[in-house]
Structure formats: structure tokens, C-alpha cells
N, C-alpha and C positions, 0 to 999 in steps of 0.2 A: 504494500500500500504506500509506503514512503517513496518508492521508486516513481510512482505516478505523479507525485508532487515535486520531488527534488531531482528527478532524472536518474539515468542509469549509470551513475558514477559508481566505481567499485566500492567505495566506503559506504555509500547508501545501500547498495545491494547487500553488503555483509551485515550491516545493522538491521536492515529489514528482515533478512533471513533469521538472525538471532532473536529478534523480537517476535517474529511469527512462530518460531519453534523454540521458545525460551526454555523448555524443559528437556531439550535434546542435547546430549553431549556430542561434541564433534572433535575430531583431530583437525589440525590446520588444513590438511589436504582436502578433507571433506567440506570444510567451510568454503574453500576456494571453488571446489567442484559444484557444490549446491548453489553458490552465488554466481556461478558461471563467469569466474574470473581466473586468471592464471595464478599459480602459487607464487610466482615472482611478484606479481602485483600485490597480493596479500601481504607478502613479507615487506614490501615497501612501506606499508602503513600499520603493520601489526603492533609495533612499539607504541604508537599513539593510542591504539585500542586498549592496550594494557595500561598505559600511563593515565588515561582518563577513566579507567574502571569500566569500560564497555564490556569486556570479557573477563571471565575469571576461570582459573584452572579448577577442575573438579577432582579428577583422579587420574591415575596412571594405569595403563595396560602395558605391562612390561616396562619398556623405556619410553613409551609414547604417552604424552600428556594429552588429556582431553579437556575441552573448554566448553563453556556455555555462556549465555547472556548473564551479565551481572545485574540482577534485578534489585540488588541492595544499593545500586548507584542511583542517585536522585535523577540524573540526566536520563538514564534508561527508563526509569518509571515515567518520567514526563513524556518521553518519546512513545512509550507504550500507550499512554493516555491519548496522545495525539493520534496515534494509529487507530485507536478505537473511535475517536471522533471522525476521522476520515471514513471509516467503515460505516458509521451511522449516516453520514452524508450520502454515501453511495446507496445505502438501503433506502433512504428517503427519496432519492432521485428515481429509483426503480419502481417505487409504488405510486 
């Protein structure tokens, strides 16, 4: 839903994915694949996602770290609320 408003920028695609599927744990490669961006592109801004608390590590499978949306982050909660508002607008327009 955020992509429709803000465009198909890689960062927007990743945040939209994480908010839409906030209870799913991903490895970085899965995030890139599901957001339809290259892993190199994801690595270009991954540090900022961590710095601002957008993602949080959950657990490890062997040596592989899994991540999910950090819904403890006020910015992520605000974006989720915004995403809900956008969905409401879409529903109202359809009826």
C-alpha cells in the first residue's frame, strides 16, 4: 500500500513488505526477493534500516540471522497506522 503513494523505491518496497507481513521472519535474501529488489540494493541501505529501528533481529538458524519488522519502533507503528488509513480509503472508494 505504501508503494502506491510513495512509489516503487527499494526502501519503500522493503518497508511495505515488512509492515504487510510484520509477523514473518525473513533472512536478508528473502527480504530482497519478496520486495523484488537485488540483494546488493538491500545491502546499500540495510544499515539505515537497523540504525532507525525499522528491522530487528529475531533468531538465528545456524549462522543465518532472521529479521522482522520492529513494531516497538514508534516510526513503524505510525507507518502501520498510515497503511491502515490508506486501506480504508481504498475500501471506501470501492463501495
